N, C-alpha and C positions, 0 to 999 in steps of 0.2 A: 588965500592960496588956492583953494578949490576953484574959485572963480577964474584965476589965472590959467590953471591947467585946463579947465573947460574951454576957455577962449582959445588956447593953443590947439586943443583937440579939434575944435570946430574949424579953425583955419586949416589944419592938416587935412581934415576930411574934405574940405572944399577944394584944396589944392589937388588932392588925389582924384576927386570927382571931375575936376576941370581937365586934368591930364587925361583921365579915362575918356571923357567926352570928346576931347580933341582927337585922341587916337581912334575912337569909334567913327568920328566924322571922316577922318582921312582914310579909314579902311573900309567904310561902309560901301563905297562904290564897287569894291572888288570882293568883299566878303559876304555880300547878300546872297541868299540862296539862288542858285542858277537854275534856269529851266533844264530839264533832263537832257536836252539835246545840245546844251552849251557846256563848255569846259574851260579850265585854265591850265596853262602849261608853263614850264621854264625851258628856255633854250640857252644852253651853255656853249660858248665859243672860246677856245683857249689856244694860244700859240706860245711855245717856248723856243728860244733861240739864243745864240751867242752873238751879241752886238759886236761887230768888228771895230767900231770906233764910237767915240762920243757923238751924239746927235743922230745915230742910226734911227731911221723912221720905220714904224710899222703902222699900216693903215687898215681900218675896218669900217665899212659903211654901216651905219645904224639901220637895222631892219625897219622897213616902212610899213605902217598899218595899211590894211586893205578893208574892203567891205566885209570880209569874213574873219579877219584876225586883227585884233587891236593890241598894240604894244603899250602897256600901261605902266611899266616900271622897268628900270634898268640899274645895274650896279657893276662896278669895275674893280679889278685888283691888278695893280701894275707896278710892282717893285722895280726900281731902276729905270722907270719911264716917267716922263712928264706928259700928262694927257691933255690934249687940246680938242675942242669941238670946232669944226669948220664947216662951211657950206659945201655940200657935195653935188653930184650930178642931179639934174632935174628936181631941184628944190629939196633934196635929201640932206642928211648930215653925214659927215665922215669923222671918225674918231682917229686921231693921230697921236701915237706915243713916240716920244723922242728919248733915246737912251741918255742918262746922265753921264755914263762912262762905259768903256768897253767891258764886255763880260756877259755872264748869264742874265737873261731877261725873261720876263713873263708878262703876257697880256691876257687877262681872263675877263670875259664879259658875260653877263647874265641878263636875259631879257624875259620878263613875265608877259605872257600873251593870253588873251581871252579869245577863244574860238567860238564863232557863231556860224554853224553850217548853213543857216538860212541867209547869211550875208546881210545882217541887220545894221551894221555899223556905217555911219555916214562917212564918206570919203570925198575929198576935194580932187576932182579930176582936172588935169591940165589940158582941157579940150581947146581946139582951135588950130589954126595953121601954125606950122613950125616956123620959127625964125630962120633966116637964111643960114646962119652958122650951125644951128641945130640940124637942119636938113642936110647940109654938107657933111656934118659929122656922121650921120646915120646912113649916108650913101657912100661913104669913103671906102676905098679899097685899102686893106691892110694885110699883113701876113696871115692873120686868122680868117680874114674874109676876102679871098682872092677873086674879086669880081670879074676880072678880065682873063682868068685862066681858061685855056681852050676847052677843057672838060666842062667848065661852068657855062660858057657861052653856047656850047653845043647842046647841053641839056636844056638850057633856057629856050633855045630855038625850037626844040621838040615840044616843050610844054606850052609855048605861046602861040603855036601855029593857028589854033582855031578859037582863041579866047576873045570874046566880045560880049559884054563890056570888059574893059581892061581889068577892073578890080577882081573879076572872077579868076584871074591868073594867080592871085595869092592862094585861093582855095586849091587850085591845081598843084601849085608848088607844095603846099602842105600835104595834099593827098599823095604826091610822089614821095616826099620824105617819110611820111608815116607808113605807106604800104610797100614801097620799093626798097627802102633802106632798112635793113634789119638792124635794130639798135638795142643796146642794153649794156648791163655791167659786164657781160662775158666778153665784150669786144674792147680793145684798147686803141681804136682808131679815132683820134681826136681831130684829124684834118678834114676840112670841108671837101677838098678835091679828092682825097682818098675815099671818103665816104661815098661821093657820087660815083667814083670809078669802080670801087669794089662792091658797093651796095651793102656794106656792113660798117657799123660805127658804134662808138660809145654814145651815151646820151649827149655828151658835149659835142661830139662830131656830127651827130644828126642835127642838133640845133644850129651849129655853125653852118652846115650845108643849107639849111632853110634861110638863115640870115643872108648868106652869100647870094643865093638865087634871087631873093627878094630885092637886094640892093642892085644886083645886075639888071633886074627888071625896073629899076628906078623907083622902088618903094622903100622909103626909109625904114630900117629895121634894126633891132638891137638884141643882144643876148642878155638874158636875165639869169642870175644865179641865186638860189635860195634853198629852202628846206621844206619838207612836208612835215607838218606838226601832227604826230600820231605816235601811238604804241610806246608810251613811257614804261620803264626806262628804255631808251633807244639810242643807238649810236649811228646816226644817219650819214650817208654820203650826200654831198650837195646835189641838188636838182638843177637842170638847165632847161629853160624854155625860151620862147621867142615872143617879142612884141613887134608888130608891124603898124606903121602909122597910115591909117586909111580913114577917109571921111572925117578928118579933123580930130581923130582920137587914136589912142594906142589900143590895138586889139591883140589879145594873147592867144598863142598857139603852143601846144606841147606835141611835137611830131613823134616823140617816142611813145607816149601813152595815148595819143589820138584825141587830145582835147583841142577843139577848134572854137575860136572866138570867146571862149570862157574857160577858165581853169578852176579846179576845185578850191573851196574855201580854205582848205588846209595848207595851201601853198603860200609860204611867206617869202617875199622877195628881199634879198639882202643887197646885191650889187646889180646895177643896171648900166654901167659905163663901158661895157664891152669886154672887160676882163673876166677871166673864168675863176679867179682866186677869191676865197673868202677874205683871208688876210693877205696883204701885199707888203713885203718887207724889202727895203733897199739894201743891196749889197750882200744878201744872204741867199745861198743856193736852196732851192726847194727841198733837196735831200737833207739839208741841215736843220730843217724845221721840225718841231714836234707839235703836230696839230691834233686837237681833240674837239669833237662836236658831240653834244649829248642833249637829249630831250627828256625831261622829267615831268 
């Protein structure tokens, strides 16, 4: 009898030890002591809304790791939604929730990120020439990027008068947007043309002005939406910056804060497809959304 109980006890101990070792192996990569200059954070993104009909879609791009921020874990809560993973813009992923039925719905996403201010994380860059469809996409005139608007063409003519080589024009456009357009959260001007005309803009308006001027100058450019990972607990507003394709690579600019050719390690990109929203929901007015962003 004692022999039987001893055998069972040994088996139980081995099972517990094995489970513990498995847990340790899976957690070791993220629970090891970090250098004092590195840190881990949680980004919470949540949208509550009333689905007007069955199949109503909500879209959220998955944040993409950078050389300074590595997304190593994600979790989701989505009652009344069927969640799908699809390929998004530029090799990223997009999370799509579809309502099972009309009514109250919630999509909550949590991303664990590891911050390395020294930008030590390896990243695969999509260097090289843009494909024809990509180039056309990032030169295209849209309502948000009115490339041929008179105010845009006049300003570009002023900025491009003396620029040689041509790529220096991007630096001049950046300098104009950073120094001549006063931007920040105290302004609510999101329009590129109004930003150029009034020389005042929100962060979004200033970024749109730079994208528009770069496209008008025939440089492929895109808007980037994301967050700055800092100051937990913290309820951040989205950040907006710009990427311009030059010398076969995407180069980052933040015309509001003055970062040229490189942005801080703390900037985590979420959307790169030209839209300014974090969540995109079909058939639901922005005023009917209950959005919450938090960093812990």
